[in-house]
TORFI-326588 format. One line per 2 residues: number of its first residue (from 1); for each residue x negated, y negated, z of N, C-alpha, C, CB. Coordinates in steps of 0.1 Angstrom, whole numbers, plus 5000, padded with zeros to 4 digits. Last residue first. Glycine has a CB too. Layout:
N
NUM	X/Y/Z/X/Y/Z/X/Y/Z/X/Y/Z ~ ...
REM end
This chain:
292
292	6708/7550/8202/6716/7547/8190/6707/7544/8178/6726/7536/8193 ~ 6694/7575/8221/6693/7562/8216/6701/7560/8203/6678/7558/8213
290	6713/7596/8243/6705/7594/8231/6705/7580/8226/6709/7603/8220 ~ 6711/7593/8278/6719/7593/8266/6710/7590/8254/6731/7582/8267
288	6703/7609/8309/6700/7601/8297/6711/7602/8287/6686/7606/8291 ~ 6690/7620/8336/6702/7613/8333/6700/7604/8321/6708/7605/8345
286	6676/7651/8340/6674/7638/8334/6687/7632/8330/6665/7639/8321 ~ 6684/7675/8350/6674/7668/8358/6672/7653/8353/6661/7675/8358
284	6700/7686/8330/6707/7678/8341/6697/7671/8350/6715/7688/8349 ~ 6683/7701/8315/6686/7687/8311/6693/7679/8321/6694/7688/8298
282	6685/7726/8327/6673/7718/8330/6675/7703/8326/6661/7724/8323 ~ 6709/7737/8316/6709/7731/8329/6697/7722/8333/6711/7741/8340
280	6697/7745/8290/6707/7735/8291/6707/7729/8305/6720/7740/8287 ~ 6677/7765/8297/6674/7754/8289/6684/7742/8290/6673/7758/8274
278	6693/7782/8315/6680/7776/8319/6678/7763/8311/6669/7786/8318 ~ 6717/7792/8304/6716/7790/8319/6703/7784/8324/6719/7803/8326
276	6713/7794/8276/6726/7789/8282/6723/7784/8296/6737/7799/8282 ~ 6688/7804/8271/6693/7793/8263/6705/7786/8270/6696/7797/8249
274	6687/7826/8288/6680/7814/8292/6684/7802/8284/6665/7816/8290 ~ 6703/7845/8274/6707/7841/8288/6700/7827/8291/6703/7851/8298
272	6688/7849/8251/6702/7844/8250/6707/7838/8263/6712/7856/8246 ~ 6665/7859/8263/6665/7847/8255/6678/7841/8253/6659/7850/8241
270	6673/7883/8274/6669/7872/8283/6668/7859/8276/6656/7875/8290 ~ 6680/7897/8250/6690/7895/8261/6686/7883/8270/6690/7908/8270
268	6655/7896/8236/6668/7890/8230/6678/7888/8241/6673/7900/8219 ~ 6638/7909/8254/6636/7895/8251/6648/7889/8245/6625/7895/8241
266	6647/7935/8256/6647/7927/8268/6646/7912/8264/6635/7931/8277 ~ 6643/7942/8228/6657/7942/8234/6657/7934/8247/6660/7957/8238
264	6615/7939/8226/6624/7930/8219/6638/7930/8224/6624/7934/8204 ~ 6606/7959/8243/6603/7946/8246/6612/7936/8239/6588/7943/8242
262	6617/7981/8228/6621/7979/8241/6618/7964/8246/6614/7988/8251 ~ 6602/7979/8204/6617/7978/8203/6622/7975/8217/6624/7990/8198
260	6576/7984/8213/6579/7971/8206/6594/7969/8207/6574/7972/8192 ~ 6579/8010/8224/6575/7999/8232/6578/7985/8226/6560/7999/8235
258	6587/8025/8200/6596/8023/8212/6592/8011/8221/6596/8036/8220 ~ 6571/8032/8179/6578/8019/8178/6586/8016/8191/6587/8019/8166
256	6562/8058/8186/6552/8047/8184/6559/8033/8184/6546/8049/8170 ~ 6584/8075/8188/6577/8070/8201/6568/8058/8198/6569/8082/8206
254	6612/8065/8167/6601/8073/8171/6593/8067/8183/6591/8075/8159 ~ 6636/8053/8159/6623/8048/8153/6611/8056/8157/6621/8034/8156
252	6660/8058/8172/6656/8066/8160/6642/8063/8154/6666/8064/8150 ~ 6661/8040/8194/6666/8054/8195/6660/8063/8184/6681/8054/8195
250	6649/8016/8186/6645/8022/8199/6649/8037/8199/6651/8015/8211 ~ 6663/8010/8163/6648/8012/8162/6644/8020/8175/6641/7999/8161
248	6688/8007/8174/6686/8017/8163/6671/8021/8162/6691/8012/8150 ~ 6683/7985/8190/6687/7998/8196/6685/8009/8186/6701/7997/8202
246	6679/7966/8170/6668/7969/8179/6671/7983/8186/6666/7958/8189 ~ 6704/7964/8157/6692/7968/8149/6681/7973/8158/6687/7956/8140
244	6719/7955/8179/6723/7967/8172/6711/7973/8164/6735/7965/8162 ~ 6707/7931/8184/6705/7942/8194/6709/7955/8188/6714/7939/8206
242	6715/7915/8163/6701/7918/8165/6699/7930/8174/6694/7905/8170 ~ 6743/7915/8167/6738/7921/8155/6723/7924/8156/6740/7912/8143
240	6743/7901/8192/6748/7914/8191/6743/7921/8179/6764/7914/8191 ~ 6731/7875/8186/6725/7884/8196/6730/7899/8194/6728/7879/8210
238	6749/7865/8166/6734/7867/8163/6728/7877/8173/6727/7853/8164 ~ 6773/7864/8181/6772/7872/8169/6757/7875/8165/6779/7864/8157
236	6766/7847/8203/6769/7861/8205/6768/7870/8193/6784/7862/8211 ~ 6761/7823/8188/6751/7829/8197/6754/7844/8199/6751/7822/8211
234	6786/7818/8176/6774/7820/8168/6763/7827/8176/6769/7806/8162 ~ 6802/7814/8199/6805/7824/8189/6793/7828/8180/6817/7820/8180
232	6790/7792/8212/6789/7806/8218/6792/7817/8208/6799/7806/8229 ~ 6791/7766/8205/6781/7774/8198/6781/7789/8203/6767/7768/8200
230	6811/7755/8221/6811/7753/8207/6802/7763/8199/6807/7739/8204 ~ 6801/7762/8247/6813/7768/8241/6814/7767/8226/6826/7763/8248
228	6780/7744/8248/6777/7758/8249/6789/7766/8243/6775/7762/8263 ~ 6794/7719/8247/6785/7723/8236/6781/7738/8236/6772/7715/8238
226	6808/7719/8271/6816/7719/8258/6806/7724/8246/6821/7705/8255 ~ 6787/7718/8289/6796/7729/8289/6804/7730/8276/6806/7728/8301
224	6776/7693/8282/6768/7705/8281/6777/7717/8280/6758/7706/8292 ~ 6798/7676/8289/6793/7676/8275/6785/7689/8273/6784/7664/8272
222	6798/7681/8316/6810/7685/8308/6806/7685/8293/6822/7675/8310 ~ 6774/7670/8324/6776/7685/8327/6788/7690/8318/6779/7688/8341
220	6778/7643/8318/6768/7651/8311/6771/7666/8312/6754/7648/8316 ~ 6811/7631/8315/6800/7635/8323/6791/7644/8315/6805/7641/8336
218	6821/7609/8288/6822/7622/8295/6810/7625/8303/6825/7633/8285 ~ 6817/7587/8272/6821/7585/8286/6823/7598/8294/6834/7577/8286
216	6810/7596/8247/6801/7587/8254/6804/7585/8269/6801/7574/8247 ~ 6812/7620/8228/6819/7618/8241/6810/7609/8250/6822/7632/8248
214	6795/7617/8206/6809/7618/8204/6817/7615/8217/6813/7632/8199 ~ 6769/7618/8216/6773/7606/8208/6789/7605/8206/6767/7605/8194
212	6770/7642/8227/6766/7631/8235/6770/7618/8229/6751/7631/8238 ~ 6775/7659/8206/6786/7657/8215/6782/7645/8224/6789/7669/8223
210	6750/7659/8193/6761/7655/8186/6773/7651/8195/6766/7666/8176 ~ 6734/7671/8213/6731/7657/8208/6743/7651/8201/6719/7658/8199
208	6746/7696/8215/6746/7687/8226/6744/7672/8222/6736/7691/8237 ~ 6740/7707/8190/6754/7704/8194/6755/7694/8205/6762/7717/8197
206	6713/7709/8193/6718/7701/8182/6733/7697/8185/6717/7709/8169 ~ 6711/7727/8215/6706/7713/8216/6712/7704/8205/6691/7713/8216
204	6720/7750/8203/6728/7744/8214/6724/7729/8216/6726/7752/8227 ~ 6700/7754/8184/6714/7754/8180/6723/7747/8190/6720/7768/8177
202	6677/7756/8200/6679/7745/8191/6693/7743/8186/6670/7747/8179 ~ 6681/7780/8214/6682/7767/8221/6684/7755/8212/6669/7765/8229
200	6677/7798/8193/6690/7798/8201/6692/7785/8208/6691/7810/8211 ~ 6651/7792/8187/6661/7791/8177/6675/7790/8183/6661/7803/8167
198	6638/7800/8210/6638/7786/8206/6649/7783/8196/6624/7782/8200 ~ 6642/7827/8210/6648/7819/8221/6648/7804/8217/6639/7821/8233
196	6629/7835/8187/6643/7838/8188/6649/7828/8199/6646/7852/8192 ~ 6602/7828/8193/6609/7822/8182/6624/7823/8183/6604/7828/8169
194	6598/7845/8215/6597/7830/8217/6604/7823/8206/6582/7826/8218 ~ 6601/7870/8203/6610/7866/8213/6610/7851/8215/6607/7873/8227
192	6578/7869/8187/6591/7870/8181/6602/7866/8191/6594/7884/8176 ~ 6559/7869/8207/6559/7858/8198/6573/7858/8191/6548/7859/8188
190	6565/7895/8219/6566/7882/8227/6567/7870/8218/6554/7881/8236 ~ 6559/7912/8197/6572/7911/8203/6574/7898/8211/6575/7923/8212
188	6531/7908/8194/6540/7905/8183/6555/7903/8188/6540/7916/8172 ~ 6523/7918/8219/6520/7903/8215/6530/7899/8204/6506/7901/8211
186	6530/7944/8215/6537/7937/8225/6535/7922/8223/6531/7941/8239 ~ 6512/7952/8195/6527/7951/8192/6535/7944/8202/6532/7966/8190
184	6489/7951/8210/6491/7941/8199/6505/7940/8195/6482/7944/8187 ~ 6501/7961/8242/6492/7962/8231/6495/7950/8221/6494/7976/8224
182	6509/7976/8271/6508/7963/8265/6497/7962/8255/6505/7952/8277 ~ 6530/8003/8278/6517/7999/8272/6519/7985/8267/6513/8008/8261
180	6549/8001/8308/6549/8003/8293/6536/7997/8288/6561/7996/8287 ~ 6557/8002/8335/6544/8007/8331/6543/8010/8316/6541/8020/8339
178	6579/7989/8344/6581/8002/8338/6568/8008/8332/6592/8001/8327 ~ 6567/7965/8353/6576/7973/8362/6577/7987/8357/6589/7967/8363
176	6555/7954/8330/6547/7959/8341/6555/7968/8350/6542/7946/8349 ~ 6577/7949/8315/6567/7958/8309/6558/7963/8320/6559/7951/8299
174	6589/7930/8332/6596/7942/8329/6586/7953/8323/6608/7940/8319 ~ 6570/7909/8330/6573/7916/8343/6580/7929/8341/6581/7906/8352
172	6571/7902/8304/6559/7908/8308/6561/7915/8322/6548/7897/8310 ~ 6597/7891/8304/6594/7902/8296/6582/7910/8300/6593/7898/8281
170	6592/7870/8322/6602/7880/8326/6599/7893/8317/6616/7875/8324 ~ 6574/7854/8307/6570/7860/8320/6579/7871/8324/6569/7850/8331
168	6591/7847/8285/6578/7854/8283/6574/7861/8296/6567/7844/8279 ~ 6612/7833/8298/6615/7845/8289/6602/7854/8288/6620/7841/8275
166	6600/7812/8311/6608/7822/8318/6609/7835/8310/6622/7816/8322 ~ 6589/7798/8289/6580/7804/8299/6587/7814/8307/6575/7793/8308
164	6614/7791/8276/6604/7800/8270/6595/7806/8280/6596/7792/8259 ~ 6625/7774/8296/6632/7786/8292/6623/7796/8285/6644/7783/8282
162	6606/7754/8296/6609/7761/8308/6616/7774/8305/6618/7752/8317 ~ 6607/7746/8269/6595/7752/8274/6597/7759/8287/6584/7742/8275
160	6633/7734/8268/6630/7746/8260/6617/7753/8265/6628/7741/8245 ~ 6630/7713/8286/6640/7724/8289/6637/7736/8281/6654/7719/8286
158	6611/7697/8272/6608/7702/8285/6617/7714/8289/6610/7691/8296 ~ 6626/7691/8249/6614/7699/8248/6610/7705/8261/6602/7691/8243
156	6645/7675/8259/6649/7688/8253/6637/7697/8252/6655/7685/8239 ~ 6630/7653/8267/6637/7661/8277/6641/7674/8272/6649/7653/8282
154	6621/7641/8243/6612/7649/8251/6618/7658/8262/6601/7641/8257 ~ 6648/7645/8218/6640/7638/8228/6631/7647/8236/6650/7630/8238
152	6640/7664/8188/6649/7659/8198/6641/7649/8207/6656/7670/8206 ~ 6619/7667/8170/6632/7668/8165/6643/7662/8175/6636/7683/8162
150	6596/7664/8186/6598/7656/8174/6612/7656/8170/6589/7661/8163 ~ 6601/7683/8206/6598/7669/8210/6601/7660/8198/6584/7668/8216
148	6602/7707/8192/6614/7702/8199/6613/7688/8202/6616/7710/8212 ~ 6575/7707/8183/6586/7707/8173/6599/7702/8180/6588/7721/8168
146	6560/7709/8207/6559/7697/8198/6570/7696/8188/6545/7698/8190 ~ 6569/7734/8215/6572/7722/8223/6571/7710/8215/6562/7721/8235
144	6558/7750/8195/6573/7749/8196/6577/7737/8205/6578/7762/8203 ~ 6531/7746/8200/6536/7741/8188/6552/7740/8188/6532/7750/8176
142	6529/7758/8226/6526/7744/8224/6532/7738/8211/6511/7742/8224 ~ 6536/7785/8220/6544/7777/8229/6542/7762/8227/6541/7782/8243
140	6515/7791/8202/6528/7792/8197/6538/7784/8206/6533/7806/8197 ~ 6493/7789/8219/6494/7780/8208/6508/7779/8202/6484/7784/8197
138	6498/7810/8237/6497/7797/8242/6499/7786/8230/6484/7794/8249 ~ 6497/7832/8219/6509/7830/8226/6509/7815/8231/6510/7839/8239
136	6470/7831/8210/6481/7830/8200/6494/7826/8207/6483/7843/8192 ~ 6456/7835/8233/6455/7822/8226/6467/7820/8217/6441/7820/8219
134	6462/7861/8238/6466/7851/8248/6466/7837/8241/6456/7851/8260 ~ 6450/7873/8215/6464/7875/8218/6469/7864/8228/6467/7888/8224
132	6423/7867/8218/6430/7862/8207/6446/7862/8209/6427/7869/8194 ~ 6418/7882/8241/6416/7868/8241/6424/7861/8230/6401/7864/8240
130	6423/7908/8232/6430/7903/8243/6430/7888/8243/6425/7909/8256 ~ 6403/7910/8211/6417/7911/8208/6426/7905/8219/6421/7925/8205
128	6380/7908/8226/6383/7898/8217/6397/7898/8213/6374/7899/8204 ~ 6382/7932/8241/6381/7919/8248/6385/7908/8239/6367/7917/8254
126	6380/7950/8219/6393/7950/8228/6393/7936/8235/6394/7961/8237 ~ 6354/7947/8211/6365/7943/8202/6378/7941/8210/6367/7954/8191
124	6340/7957/8233/6338/7943/8228/6350/7938/8220/6325/7942/8220 ~ 6349/7984/8235/6352/7974/8246/6350/7959/8241/6343/7977/8257
122	6364/7996/8204/6353/7994/8213/6356/7984/8224/6340/7991/8206 ~ 6389/8018/8196/6386/8004/8197/6375/8003/8208/6399/7996/8202
120	6404/8041/8175/6393/8039/8184/6389/8024/8184/6381/8047/8178 ~ 6430/8063/8168/6426/8049/8169/6414/8048/8179/6438/8040/8174
118	6447/8086/8149/6434/8084/8157/6431/8069/8156/6423/8093/8151 ~ 6473/8108/8143/6469/8094/8145/6456/8094/8153/6480/8085/8151
116	6476/8135/8139/6486/8126/8132/6481/8111/8133/6499/8127/8138 ~ 6461/8163/8134/6458/8150/8140/6465/8139/8133/6442/8147/8140
114	6471/8193/8141/6474/8183/8131/6472/8169/8138/6488/8184/8125 ~ 6457/8225/8146/6459/8211/8151/6461/8201/8140/6448/8207/8161
112	6464/8258/8151/6462/8247/8140/6466/8234/8146/6470/8250/8128 ~ 6448/8272/8179/6460/8270/8171/6456/8259/8161/6472/8265/8180
110	6432/8276/8203/6432/8285/8191/6444/8284/8183/6430/8300/8196 ~ 6414/8253/8217/6428/8255/8214/6429/8264/8201/6437/8242/8212
108	6387/8251/8217/6394/8256/8229/6408/8259/8226/6393/8245/8240 ~ 6380/8242/8191/6373/8254/8197/6381/8260/8209/6359/8251/8202
106	6394/8219/8187/6396/8230/8178/6390/8243/8183/6389/8227/8164 ~ 6384/8203/8208/6398/8207/8208/6400/8219/8199/6407/8196/8204
104	6357/8201/8200/6360/8206/8213/6375/8211/8213/6358/8196/8224 ~ 6360/8188/8175/6354/8201/8176/6357/8208/8189/6339/8200/8174
102	6372/8163/8182/6379/8173/8174/6374/8187/8175/6379/8168/8159 ~ 6351/8153/8197/6364/8155/8204/6372/8165/8196/6372/8142/8205
100	6332/8150/8177/6329/8159/8189/6342/8162/8196/6319/8152/8198 ~ 6344/8131/8161/6342/8145/8156/6339/8155/8167/6331/8145/8145
98	6342/8108/8177/6355/8114/8173/6354/8128/8169/6362/8105/8162 ~ 6314/8105/8178/6322/8107/8190/6335/8113/8187/6324/8093/8196
96	6295/8100/8160/6301/8113/8159/6310/8116/8171/6290/8124/8159 ~ 6284/8075/8166/6292/8076/8154/6300/8089/8154/6284/8074/8142
94	6286/8070/8202/6279/8073/8190/6289/8075/8178/6270/8085/8191 ~ 6304/8044/8220/6300/8058/8218/6293/8059/8204/6313/8066/8218
92	6300/8018/8244/6301/8021/8230/6296/8036/8228/6293/8012/8221 ~ 6317/8023/8275/6305/8019/8267/6308/8023/8253/6292/8025/8273
90	6341/8030/8284/6334/8020/8292/6322/8014/8284/6330/8026/8305 ~ 6372/8039/8272/6358/8038/8269/6352/8027/8277/6355/8035/8254
88	6396/8063/8279/6391/8049/8281/6376/8049/8279/6395/8045/8296 ~ 6417/8081/8259/6404/8081/8265/6398/8067/8267/6394/8090/8257
86	6446/8097/8256/6440/8084/8257/6427/8086/8265/6450/8075/8265 ~ 6467/8116/8235/6455/8117/8243/6449/8103/8244/6444/8127/8237
84	6498/8130/8232/6491/8118/8231/6479/8118/8241/6500/8106/8234 ~ 6514/8156/8214/6507/8152/8225/6499/8139/8222/6497/8163/8231
82	6540/8178/8204/6533/8165/8201/6527/8160/8214/6542/8154/8195 ~ 6555/8198/8213/6544/8202/8205/6535/8190/8201/6548/8209/8193
80	6586/8182/8211/6578/8193/8217/6567/8197/8208/6587/8205/8221 ~ 6585/8146/8204/6590/8160/8202/6581/8170/8209/6592/8163/8187
78	6570/8124/8225/6581/8126/8216/6585/8140/8216/6577/8122/8202 ~ 6543/8137/8239/6547/8124/8232/6557/8128/8222/6534/8119/8225
76	6528/8146/8270/6537/8149/8259/6542/8136/8253/6549/8158/8264 ~ 6494/8135/8277/6508/8136/8280/6516/8140/8268/6514/8123/8286
74	6463/8127/8292/6470/8135/8282/6485/8137/8286/6464/8150/8280 ~ 6436/8107/8297/6450/8109/8300/6457/8116/8289/6457/8095/8302
72	6405/8103/8312/6412/8109/8301/6427/8111/8306/6406/8123/8297 ~ 6376/8087/8321/6391/8086/8323/6398/8091/8311/6395/8072/8326
70	6350/8108/8309/6355/8098/8319/6370/8099/8321/6351/8084/8315 ~ 6340/8127/8293/6345/8115/8287/6349/8104/8296/6356/8118/8277
68	6328/8153/8294/6325/8142/8303/6328/8129/8297/6310/8143/8307 ~ 6336/8174/8279/6327/8165/8272/6323/8153/8281/6335/8159/8260
66	6353/8189/8294/6339/8194/8292/6330/8185/8285/6341/8207/8284 ~ 6377/8175/8292/6369/8173/8304/6354/8178/8303/6375/8179/8316
64	6389/8186/8270/6383/8172/8269/6373/8170/8281/6393/8162/8268 ~ 6398/8210/8278/6389/8210/8267/6382/8197/8266/6397/8212/8254
62	6416/8202/8298/6404/8211/8302/6394/8210/8290/6408/8225/8304 ~ 6436/8189/8284/6428/8182/8293/6415/8189/8297/6436/8179/8306
60	6447/8211/8269/6440/8200/8262/6431/8192/8272/6451/8190/8256 ~ 6457/8226/8291/6447/8231/8282/6439/8221/8274/6454/8241/8272
58	6475/8209/8303/6463/8212/8310/6452/8218/8301/6466/8222/8322 ~ 6496/8209/8285/6488/8197/8286/6475/8200/8293/6496/8186/8294
56	6498/8241/8268/6501/8232/8279/6492/8219/8279/6500/8238/8293 ~ 6512/8259/8242/6500/8251/8247/6505/8241/8257/6493/8245/8235
54	6535/8269/8233/6530/8275/8245/6518/8268/8251/6527/8289/8244 ~ 6542/8260/8208/6548/8253/8219/6543/8258/8233/6563/8254/8218
52	6521/8257/8181/6524/8266/8192/6529/8258/8204/6512/8275/8196 ~ 6515/8235/8166/6526/8243/8162/6531/8252/8173/6523/8251/8149
50	6507/8203/8177/6503/8217/8178/6516/8225/8175/6497/8220/8192 ~ 6495/8171/8169/6506/8180/8169/6501/8195/8168/6515/8177/8156
48	6482/8142/8185/6479/8155/8179/6492/8164/8180/6468/8163/8186 ~ 6468/8111/8186/6481/8118/8186/6479/8131/8178/6492/8109/8180
46	6445/8094/8205/6446/8105/8195/6460/8111/8197/6436/8116/8197 ~ 6426/8067/8211/6439/8072/8212/6441/8082/8201/6450/8061/8211
44	6399/8054/8230/6403/8062/8219/6417/8067/8221/6393/8073/8216 ~ 6389/8020/8240/6390/8035/8241/6395/8042/8229/6400/8038/8252
42	6401/7989/8254/6391/7998/8247/6393/8012/8249/6377/7994/8251 ~ 6420/7973/8263/6410/7978/8273/6399/7987/8266/6417/7985/8284
40	6435/7965/8241/6430/7955/8250/6420/7960/8260/6442/7949/8257 ~ 6443/7988/8226/6439/7976/8219/6431/7966/8228/6452/7969/8214
38	6451/8007/8244/6438/8009/8238/6433/7996/8232/6438/8020/8228 ~ 6470/7987/8267/6468/7997/8258/6454/7998/8253/6478/7996/8246
36	6475/7979/8301/6469/7975/8288/6467/7988/8280/6455/7968/8291 ~ 6499/7973/8320/6493/7986/8315/6487/7984/8301/6504/7998/8315
34	6495/7946/8342/6500/7951/8329/6492/7964/8326/6499/7941/8318 ~ 6501/7944/8378/6493/7942/8365/6500/7948/8353/6480/7948/8367
32	6508/7942/8404/6508/7955/8397/6500/7955/8384/6523/7959/8395 ~ 6501/7915/8410/6498/7926/8419/6498/7940/8413/6507/7926/8431
30	6508/7899/8388/6496/7896/8396/6492/7909/8404/6499/7885/8406 ~ 6532/7909/8378/6521/7908/8369/6508/7906/8377/6523/7895/8360
28	6548/7908/8400/6546/7921/8394/6533/7920/8385/6558/7926/8386 ~ 6549/7881/8405/6543/7889/8415/6540/7903/8409/6553/7891/8427
26	6563/7873/8381/6550/7868/8384/6542/7877/8394/6550/7853/8389 ~ 6588/7885/8386/6580/7889/8374/6565/7885/8376/6585/7882/8362
24	6597/7872/8409/6594/7886/8409/6585/7891/8398/6608/7894/8409 ~ 6600/7846/8398/6589/7849/8408/6586/7863/8410/6594/7843/8422
22	6621/7852/8381/6609/7846/8376/6597/7849/8386/6610/7831/8374 ~ 6641/7861/8397/6635/7870/8388/6622/7865/8382/6645/7874/8376
20	6645/7837/8412/6642/7849/8419/6635/7859/8409/6655/7856/8425 ~ 6652/7818/8392/6640/7816/8400/6636/7829/8407/6643/7805/8411
18	6676/7830/8384/6665/7828/8374/6652/7826/8382/6667/7817/8365 ~ 6692/7827/8406/6689/7840/8401/6677/7840/8392/6701/7846/8394
16	6694/7799/8406/6688/7806/8418/6684/7820/8414/6697/7806/8430 ~ 6708/7796/8382/6696/7789/8384/6688/7796/8395/6698/7774/8387
14	6732/7809/8387/6723/7815/8378/6709/7809/8378/6728/7815/8364 ~ 6742/7789/8405/6741/7803/8409/6730/7811/8400/6754/7811/8409
12	6743/7766/8389/6735/7766/8401/6732/7781/8406/6743/7759/8413 ~ 6760/7773/8367/6746/7768/8365/6738/7770/8377/6747/7753/8361
10	6786/7779/8370/6776/7790/8372/6762/7785/8371/6779/7802/8363 ~ 6802/7759/8362/6804/7764/8375/6793/7774/8379/6818/7770/8376
8	6796/7755/8335/6790/7746/8345/6792/7750/8359/6796/7732/8343 ~ 6811/7773/8320/6797/7777/8324/6791/7768/8335/6788/7775/8311
6	6840/7780/8317/6834/7770/8325/6820/7774/8330/6843/7767/8338 ~ 6850/7786/8284/6844/7792/8296/6837/7780/8304/6834/7803/8292
4	6865/7787/8259/6867/7776/8269/6862/7782/8283/6881/7771/8270 ~ 6860/7792/8224/6859/7796/8238/6861/7784/8247/6845/7802/8240
2	6874/7802/8194/6872/7790/8203/6871/7796/8217/6884/7780/8202 ~ 6860/7817/8165/6867/7819/8178/6864/7807/8188/6864/7833/8184
REM end
């Protein structure tokens, strides 16, 4: 399908919009912060299923408070009768810590309890995981910058990194806004989003480089507009099919996979947007033609 959309008329408007949402995301991350999951702040996560639907969240919380565990959060999780218990650990616990929790719950809740998931991460391990996660994101962005720089001119690499930084911070801002757990799966989602965004940008950049040689006397903004239209069919097809799969995961994949699927949905949408309205317009800052 051949498109002839005048994207160039919207570069400035969407540029201002992008700056606004970028700054908003940064402010959310700084002042509201991320809702770190057990992976990054340490603690215990227990998913329990109770056959009796008459059991209230308050009953579970009361049983746990007797153990003086500190910060305890209990909430309904997915289907009725499923509960998620989060216990923040400030210090390392003894080896029987998990068993003590089970004994207390079994004693106070006179129903059959099915412990579907138990995760326990100490504070030292969680700090190392957070550090490793941040390093992995930074290294991925640097390697992608190097790849774009080698394959294209350095100006393309600059545009790609601006778009990537925008995508990552916007996704983090949305996670902060909706108070969604930021865990190892979130790191995986962000790295996947970065790869998706770069892939989308590379397709457009490749067509731009081709059209710059083809239309040597055409204004840069018109060359960019033509290149976006040339690749728009492929961009939309890839984004739509990916979103169909992600929405299926979000709706039918269960509560455990929802944070990952949600982050990916936001990332695919913003990645498609940034490839067109951030990565490409950024090239207008540089008046250049490719070397023959």
